[in-house]
C-alpha positions as CSV (number, residue, x, y, z in Angstrom):
1,M,-2.2,-78.9,-82.3
2,Q,-2.8,-78.6,-78.5
3,R,-3.4,-75.0,-77.3
4,D,-2.0,-73.5,-74.1
5,T,-4.9,-73.7,-71.7
6,N,-3.2,-72.1,-68.7
7,L,-5.4,-69.2,-67.7
8,P,-3.3,-66.0,-67.2
9,G,-3.7,-64.0,-64.0
10,I,-6.7,-61.8,-63.8
11,D,-4.6,-58.8,-62.9
12,D,-3.7,-58.3,-66.6
13,I,-6.9,-57.7,-68.5
14,D,-5.1,-57.5,-71.9
15,K,-3.5,-60.9,-71.5
16,L,-6.8,-62.4,-70.2
17,A,-8.7,-60.9,-73.2
18,D,-6.1,-62.3,-75.6
19,F,-6.3,-65.7,-74.0
20,F,-10.1,-65.9,-74.5
21,D,-9.8,-64.5,-78.0
22,R,-7.6,-67.5,-79.0
23,T,-8.9,-70.3,-76.8
24,D,-11.9,-72.5,-77.3
25,T,-13.4,-72.5,-73.9
26,Q,-14.7,-76.1,-74.4
27,E,-11.1,-77.2,-74.1
28,L,-10.8,-75.9,-70.6
29,D,-11.3,-77.8,-67.4
30,W,-14.2,-76.2,-65.6
31,E,-15.2,-76.7,-62.0
32,D,-18.9,-77.0,-61.1
33,A,-20.1,-74.2,-58.8
34,D,-23.4,-73.8,-57.0
35,V,-24.4,-70.3,-58.1
36,E,-27.8,-68.8,-57.5
37,F,-28.9,-65.7,-59.5
38,K,-31.7,-63.7,-57.9
39,K,-33.7,-61.2,-60.0
40,P,-35.0,-58.2,-58.1
41,E,-38.7,-57.8,-57.9
42,L,-39.8,-55.3,-60.5
43,V,-42.7,-52.9,-60.1
44,H,-44.4,-51.3,-63.0
45,V,-44.1,-47.5,-63.1
46,S,-45.5,-45.3,-65.8
47,V,-43.7,-42.0,-66.5
48,R,-44.2,-39.4,-69.3
49,L,-41.0,-38.2,-70.9
50,P,-40.4,-35.7,-73.7
51,K,-40.3,-37.4,-77.1
52,E,-36.8,-36.1,-77.9
53,D,-35.6,-37.6,-74.6
54,V,-37.0,-41.0,-75.5
55,V,-35.4,-40.8,-78.9
56,A,-32.0,-40.0,-77.3
57,I,-32.4,-42.8,-74.7
58,K,-33.2,-45.3,-77.4
59,K,-30.1,-44.2,-79.4
60,A,-27.9,-44.4,-76.3
61,A,-29.3,-47.8,-75.4
62,R,-28.7,-49.2,-78.9
63,K,-25.0,-48.1,-78.8
64,K,-24.7,-50.2,-75.6
65,G,-26.6,-53.1,-77.1
66,L,-29.4,-52.7,-74.5
67,G,-33.1,-52.4,-74.6
68,Y,-34.2,-48.8,-73.7
69,T,-36.1,-49.8,-70.6
70,T,-33.0,-51.7,-69.3
71,Y,-30.9,-48.6,-70.1
72,I,-33.3,-46.4,-68.2
73,R,-33.2,-48.7,-65.1
74,M,-29.4,-48.7,-65.2
75,A,-29.2,-44.9,-65.5
76,L,-31.7,-44.5,-62.6
77,R,-29.7,-46.9,-60.5
78,E,-26.4,-45.1,-61.1
79,A,-28.1,-41.8,-60.2
80,I,-29.5,-43.3,-57.0
81,K,-26.1,-44.7,-56.0
82,R,-24.4,-41.3,-56.8
83,E,-27.0,-39.4,-54.7
84,A,-26.5,-41.9,-51.8
85,G,-22.7,-41.5,-52.0
86,L,-22.0,-45.1,-52.8
């Protein structure tokens, strides 16, 4: 049985999600694209935090499926953007 492989418009997230839930992406025609991913340069920083804060951070990170250091970086980045009015 041939599946409908017409990608729905990206303006309807529910239809798009349903499409990928029922479609084997190997059946789709993909276009090659030159994409370059750049990782930011990271600098080691040591900071002391209260133990209960670290426990809470690790719990919140697990809920999001992230490592706790990644979670901390994301939270700091969001706070910086908020302070900068971005």
